[in-house]
C-alpha angles and dihedrals in degrees: 000000000000125000108297091012094125091052091049092048090052092047092049091050092049091047092051093048094046094045090048087060093051101275130264119333107233111178092330094313118108111222124189120231115244119193124203115194116210122187099216095187084210095150089064104030134017089194090056091050092054094042093049093048090048091051091050093048090050095046100043140039095244120188099176138021115206123186141030126157115179107073096216091053094043091053089057094042089048091060092050093048091049091051087056091044089234121153110247118198105195115211108172118016115095104185112137092224091069091070096030089061090061090054093046098046109012096169092060100036099037091112093064121099126172110215095173156035112027112245120288099259089053090049088057091052090048091053091051091047090053093048094044110096095208111036093176097065144013110266122201092210091052090046090061093059119094090252092049091050091051089049091048092048090050088067093243102109098142129083117302110236 
């Protein structure tokens, strides 16, 4: 399955199940879900990602954007989605600026929501927590491993909570 294939398969399954039950009830009117798949090519080209999102926004009446993986591309796509006042549910990019932008300029970025993953610095902590043999306390033996040294150098030498 290609990148994002599992997410698409899940979305298609959910769409089919919801539509089989009459769609989504919006103010008493049942509306079917329509999915539009866009290959952003964001892993290769940020410009392609923005251009392809712009084409989709121009060609379709899009209520939500779900996806995005490469942080640099998602930062650019985020701006475009916000200009169109389109809800963007981020599912892959972890750059801290994606959320920080909402705090800095809520009126412009209020349509952005990060569903997953947690932001990049938290992902790093999570990796160290996983690699650390004793998450409840700092262990000198662990600290001498290459992961422990990286953790120590990161300035986070206490317990991970």
